[in-house]
C-alpha positions as CSV (number, residue, x, y, z in Angstrom):
1,M,-2.2,-2.0,10.2
2,L,-5.3,-1.7,7.4
3,A,-4.9,-3.1,4.2
4,F,-7.1,-1.5,1.7
5,E,-7.9,-2.0,-2.5
6,I,-6.7,0.7,-4.9
7,A,-9.5,1.1,-8.1
8,G,-7.3,0.8,-11.2
9,G,-5.2,-2.9,-10.3
10,E,-0.8,-3.1,-9.6
11,A,-0.5,-0.3,-12.0
12,V,-2.5,2.6,-10.6
13,A,-1.3,0.8,-6.6
14,F,2.7,1.3,-7.7
15,A,1.3,4.8,-8.5
16,L,0.5,5.5,-5.7
17,L,2.8,3.8,-3.3
18,N,5.8,5.5,-6.4
19,N,4.2,9.0,-5.1
20,L,4.2,8.9,-1.6
21,Q,6.2,10.5,0.4
22,L,6.1,10.2,3.6
23,I,5.4,6.6,4.6
24,D,7.9,4.8,2.9
25,I,7.8,1.3,1.0
26,S,8.7,-2.0,2.8
27,N,8.2,-5.6,3.0
28,N,8.4,-5.4,6.6
29,L,5.7,-4.0,8.4
30,G,5.7,-3.3,12.0
31,D,7.7,-0.2,12.9
32,S,7.4,3.3,14.7
33,K,7.9,4.7,11.0
34,S,4.9,4.3,8.2
35,L,5.1,1.8,6.1
36,A,3.3,0.3,3.3
37,C,3.5,-2.6,1.2
38,H,2.6,-3.9,-2.1
39,P,1.6,-8.2,-0.7
40,Y,0.4,-8.7,-4.4
41,T,3.6,-8.4,-5.4
42,T,6.0,-9.3,-2.9
43,T,5.4,-11.0,0.4
44,H,2.1,-13.1,-1.4
45,S,4.2,-13.1,-4.5
46,S,4.7,-17.0,-4.4
47,M,1.3,-17.8,-4.3
48,S,-0.9,-18.7,-6.8
49,P,-3.6,-16.0,-8.2
50,Q,-6.4,-17.8,-7.1
51,D,-4.7,-18.2,-3.9
52,R,-4.0,-15.1,-3.0
53,V,-7.9,-14.0,-4.8
54,S,-9.4,-16.8,-2.3
55,L,-7.0,-14.7,1.0
56,G,-8.4,-10.6,-0.4
57,I,-5.0,-9.9,-1.8
58,S,-5.5,-8.5,-5.3
59,P,-3.1,-6.3,-7.7
60,G,-4.7,-3.4,-5.9
61,H,-4.0,-4.5,-2.8
62,I,-1.9,-2.4,0.1
63,R,-1.6,-2.5,3.5
64,L,-0.4,-0.1,5.5
65,S,1.0,0.6,8.8
66,V,0.4,3.5,10.5
67,G,3.6,4.6,12.9
68,L,4.5,7.1,15.3
69,E,4.0,10.5,12.5
70,D,1.5,13.1,13.4
71,A,-1.4,12.4,11.9
72,Q,-2.6,14.8,9.8
73,D,1.2,14.6,8.2
74,L,-0.3,10.9,6.9
75,I,-3.3,12.0,6.2
76,T,-1.9,14.4,3.6
77,D,0.4,12.4,2.2
78,L,-1.9,9.6,1.5
79,E,-4.0,12.5,-0.1
80,Q,-1.5,13.3,-2.8
81,A,-0.6,10.1,-3.1
82,F,-4.2,9.2,-3.8
83,A,-4.4,12.2,-6.3
84,K,-1.2,11.7,-8.0
85,A,-2.4,8.1,-8.8
86,T,-5.8,8.4,-10.5
87,Q,-5.1,11.1,-12.9
């Protein structure tokens, strides 16, 4: 499990998630398949914006649960999604 912040906020985070080809989007992380989540609008959406920020959950925050796929395949998927999202 890892979390990262992408510059550009929610719009760029959604673009990145929507451009993933191998990694699936899910609210439930922790599987043999790699999964990504945007907690600001899913798992923590019922919290106030101030509470989310105090937990480090911003509009550009993404969580990634790494599964059993080949590491290079995951890296390649993230690289192409980052490239498309930040164009």
